[in-house]
N, C-alpha and C positions, 0 to 999 in steps of 0.2 A: 299718627300722621299718615296720610295716604301714600302708597308706593306707586300709584298709577301716574301716568303722564299727566301734567297739569293742563287745565283748559287752555285753549289757544289765546295768546296775548299775555300770558303770565299771571293773570289774576284768577278770580273765582268764576264759576259759571254765572252767566248773566241772563237768566230767563226773564222775559218781559211779559209773561202771562200773569194777569192779575188774579187775586184770590179774595175770598171773604167779602167784607163790606166794600173794599176798594173795587172789586169786580161788580158788585150790584150797583154801586154808585156810577161806575163807568158805563154800564149797560143802559142805565136810565139817561145819562147825559148824551150818549151816542144817538139816541132817538131824536134829539133836538138839533143835531148838527147837520151841516151840509154834507152830502154823501159823495165819496169818490169810489167808483166801481173798479174792482180788480179782476184781472184775468186769473185763470186757474193757477198759472205759474206764480203770480204775485201773491195769491192767497196762500199757496204752499210755502213761499218764502216768509210770509208773515208768521205762519205757524212755526216754522223753523226758528225764527227770531223769538217767538213766544216761549218755546220750550228750552231755549238756551243753546240750541245746536249751532247757531251762528254767533256765539260769543267770540269777540267782544262787541259786536255791532249793537247799537242801541236803536236802530231803525233803518229806514230806506236811505240810501246814500245820497249825500249832497254832491254838488259839482266837484268840489275838491277831492272827495273820496273817489268818485267815479273816474275822474281823470287820472288820479294816482294809480288806481287799479289797472286802468287800460294801458298806461304808459310804462309803469315799472312794478306792477304787482304789489303796490303798497297803498294803504290808507293814508290820509293826510297825517295821521299820528305816527306813521312809520311802521305800523304793524303789517305783516305780510297778509295779502288777500288777493286771490287770483282772478275772480270773476265778479262783475258788478251785481249788486243786489238792489234793484231799483223799482220804482213805482211811477207809472206814467198816467197822464191825463190829457184831454184835448186842450188845444190852445184856448178855446173859449172858456173852459172851466178853469184852467190855470190863471187866466186873466182875472177871473172873479174871486180868486183866493188871495188873502193877505198874509204876509209874513207874520207868524205868531198865532194865526188862526188854527183852531182845532177842527178836524173833519172826521167823519165816520167812514171807516173802510168797509166796503160791502163786497162780498163774493158775488161775482156777476152771474154765476150759475144757480146758486141756491138762494140768493137774495138775503143771506144771513149777514148780520153785523159782526164783523170779525175783529175790529179793533178801532183805536183812535190814533190819529196822526197829528202832531203839531207841525204845521208848515214852517220850515226853516230855510228852504231854498226852492227856487223854480229855475229850470235851465233846459235848453235845447241841446241834445247831444249830436255828436258827429257819428252817425250810424256806421259808416264805413270804418271809422277808427275802432269802434267797439267790436265790430264783427271781425276785423283783421286781428285785433288783440286777443280776442277770446277764442275764435274758431279757426284762425289762420287763413281765412278766406272771406271774400265778400260775395261768393257765388250764391245766387238766389235759389239754387237747387238744394242747398244745405238747410236742413230743417231748423237749426238754431238761428241761422242768418234770417230765415223767413220770419221767425218770431220777433227778432229784434227790429226788422224793417216794418213789421206790422204793428209795432207799439204806437200808442198815441203820441202826439207831437212833443209834449213837454214832460220832463221828469220832475217829480215832486219829492224833495228830500226832507227828512225830519224824523224825530224820535217817535216811537210808537208805544202804545199800550195794547197788548193783545188781550182779547176778551173771549176768544173761542178757539178751539182746536178743530172745529168743523166736525165731520163725521168720523174722523180717524179713530178716536178712542172707542166708539161704539161699534164701528164696522169691523175693526181688527182688535178686539179686546185682549187677545192672547199675545199678539206680537208687537203692537204699537208701544214703543218704549221711548221715554224721554232720556236725555243724557244723564241726569241725576240717577235714574233708575238703573241703567246699565252699569254705571259706576258702582252703585251699591251692590249689584249682583256680582261684579268682579271682585269687590272687596270681600264679600261673603265667601267666595270660592278661594280667596287668597291668591287670585291671579294678579300678576304684575305686568307681564308682557303679553299683550293681546293683539291678535291680528283681526282686522275687519275684512270680510269677504263681501264685496259688492255684487249684487245680482238683481236682475229683473226677470229672471227665468227660474223654473225648477232646475235642480242641480242634476247634471248628468255625470258620467264617470270622470270626465276631465275636471269638472268643478270639485268633485269629491277628492280627487287626487291633490288639487291645489290646497284645499283646506287641510288635508292630512299632512302635507309637507309642512305647513305652518304649525300644526300641532306637535310635530316632531321636535321643533326648535323653540317653541314658545309655550306659554302656559295654557292658552286656549284660543278659540276662534269665535268671533261674533259674525254669524251669517246674517247679513244686514240687507234686507231687500227693500227696494223702493216701492212706496205705496201711492205715489202721485199718479196723475192722469196717464192712462195707457195710450199707446198708439194701436191702430187696428192690427189684429193678429196676435197681440200679446196675450199671455195667459193671466187671468185675474189673480190677485195676490192671495186670496183665500185658498185657491187651488194650489198655487206654489207652496204656500205654507203647509198644507196637508202633505204634499209630496216631500218637502224637506223634512218635516217631522218624521215621516216614515223612514226616510233614508238615514237620518241621524240615529233613530231608534235601533235600526237593524245593523248598521254598518260603521258606527262610530263608538268608541269607548265612552263610558259614562263620564260626565263632568268634564268634557273637553270642548263642548259646543253650546252656544246659546243662539237661538234664532230670534231676531227682532226686525222691526220695520220702521222706516222713517218717512215723514210726509213731504217729500220733495218730488219735483218733476225732473226728468233728464233734460240736460241742455244739448247732449251729443257733441260736447266740446273736446272730446279726446283728451290730449295731454293736459290742457287747462282744467278740465273737469276732474281729472285724476287728482290734481292738486287740491281742488275744492273738496273732493271726497276725503282727502287726508286731513284737511283743516277741520271739518266738522266731526270726523271720526276721533280726532284728538279730544274734542269736547265730550264725546261719548266714552272716553277713557281708553281708546285703543292706541297702542304704541306703534303699530304697524298697519299698513294697508297692503293687501295682496294685489299686486299689479301684474296681470298676465298679458296675453296678446290683445292688442287693439282695445284697451280699456276705454269704455265710454265713447268709442268711435262710431262712425257712420260711413257707409260706402267706402270710397277709396281716398278719403280726404287726409288720412293720417297713416304714417308708417306703422307697421305691426308693433313696434316697441318704442314709439315716440313717447308714449305715456310713462314709460320707465325712465327714458333718458332725461326727461325734463326735470326730474328730481335732482339730477347731478348739479343743476344750477341753483338749487335752493339749499341754503345752509340749515343745519340743525337749530341754529339760533332763530331762524325765521319760522321754521316749521318742525316741531319735534316728532310728530308722527312720520315715520319713514317708510319707504316702499319695501315690500318683500318681493323682489323681482324674480319671476319664474318664467322660464322659457316656454315655448310652444309645447303643449302636452297632447298625448294621443295614446291609443292602444296599439301596441306592437305585437303582432302575431309571433314573431320570432323570439322576442323577449318574453312573451307569455304573460304580458300584463301592461299596466300603464307605464309610460316613460316620457321623456322629454328630449328635445334636440341635444341637450347636454349629456344625456346618459345613454341614448340609443344609437348604436352604430349601423343600423340597418337601412335599407332603401325605402323609398316612398311607397312602393307597392306592398310592403310588409306592414304598413301603418294604416290604421283607421282614424282619420281626423274627425274630431268631435266638435259640434257647436250647437248652441240652443236653437239657432236658426234652422239648421238641418233637422233637428229633432221635431220642431214645430211643423215643418213642412211635411215630414213623414207621417206624423200623427194626424194632421189635418186632411191628408189624403187617404186615411184609413190604413196606412201601412204599419208594419211591425218592425220597430228598430232592432238592430242586431243586439244580442245580449251584451256585447262588449261596449255598447254605446250608452246604455242606461240600465239601472237596476230594474229587475222585473216588477218589483212592488211599486216603483215610481211610475213605470210605464202603465201599469194597470189603473192607477189614479188618473193619469192624463188621458188614457183612452176613454175612461168613463166620462170625463169632461167633454172631450170632442164628440163623443156619441150623442151627447145631449144638445149639441148646437144645431140650429137650423142651417140649411145650406147657405143662406145669405149671410150668416154669421161666420162662415168659414172663409176667412180672408186669405187669398193666395199669398204665400210668403215669397218675396222676390229676393233671391240669394245675393244678387250682385249689389243691390242698393239697400239691403236690410241693415238695420242697426246691429252692430256686433257688440263688443265690449262685454261679453258674457263670461 
């Protein structure tokens, strides 16, 4: 019997991706159905449903689930869930669809057929309600708010059959992992208590320090990087993966770290997104989520540790994957190494504060990061990447409004 934390909702993993003859039959059927086109975020969410990462969801949310999530973080069934997972369509298309009808789900960028949805509900949402509930703001400058307000007019709820994982398995063959696969890896290593480390950046010394704190008290760490659509200035996943591989090879003990990637886009929802990260990490088999400063935040919308505090209002019965809360970390010259606000007694001028944003800015400008900022082998990989970019590909990193949560 598995010693790992159980999938979210108390049952088994619920992957919705078809296989074998069922897959080939669905692929043929999908070609005959009316099409609903999906944004990149919706496509990523469908793939998360397909691989079981969004267990126990069986599709895109109906109105009762959407409203329950927005108002009290619960599905209509009573299961804890912090952020809506929805599919939208134009009013004209929604009017043409009938309850019980099956439609083909098409990725709007690749034109690939990704799945089949059985229409079970059609409803118009209160966008301000969703934005306030998820992002804590209705400010149009917030990137998550912008996406919700740009959605098509009507949400289409219903169960889905996923028939593709898009380009992720072939583009990232070494790190793209499904929840069943990471669980099997943990079982093989005889890990029971595992922390997930969320990242969309190469790891600098502060990230390394966070992961090693977790290794000291748990069996291992899943370095889990996001593979969904990037924002301008972000470093591609394959470069991040190379840098992380080199870091773990040279600076981590054997059999303490697994690197993997998952096919989702950031919402930049700060505290609520930290909860969602914990929900699907539970499905991946992780008992803990490392939550540091400004997890999944953006700009100045959230307090530095709001994403830690929000877990205090969520019981272990609602969400079994718990936060590993770690204070602000930095290199202290007087301490002679990495430290945190809880361990270092020295003044600000003795500390080198680290962030992925600062690292990207330094590298994009051709600068040399301090040795205390990032391991030299990691810097070499990143410098090679930036040296190969054209000038018009070197996006200026704006420190004040750049997404943090790194």
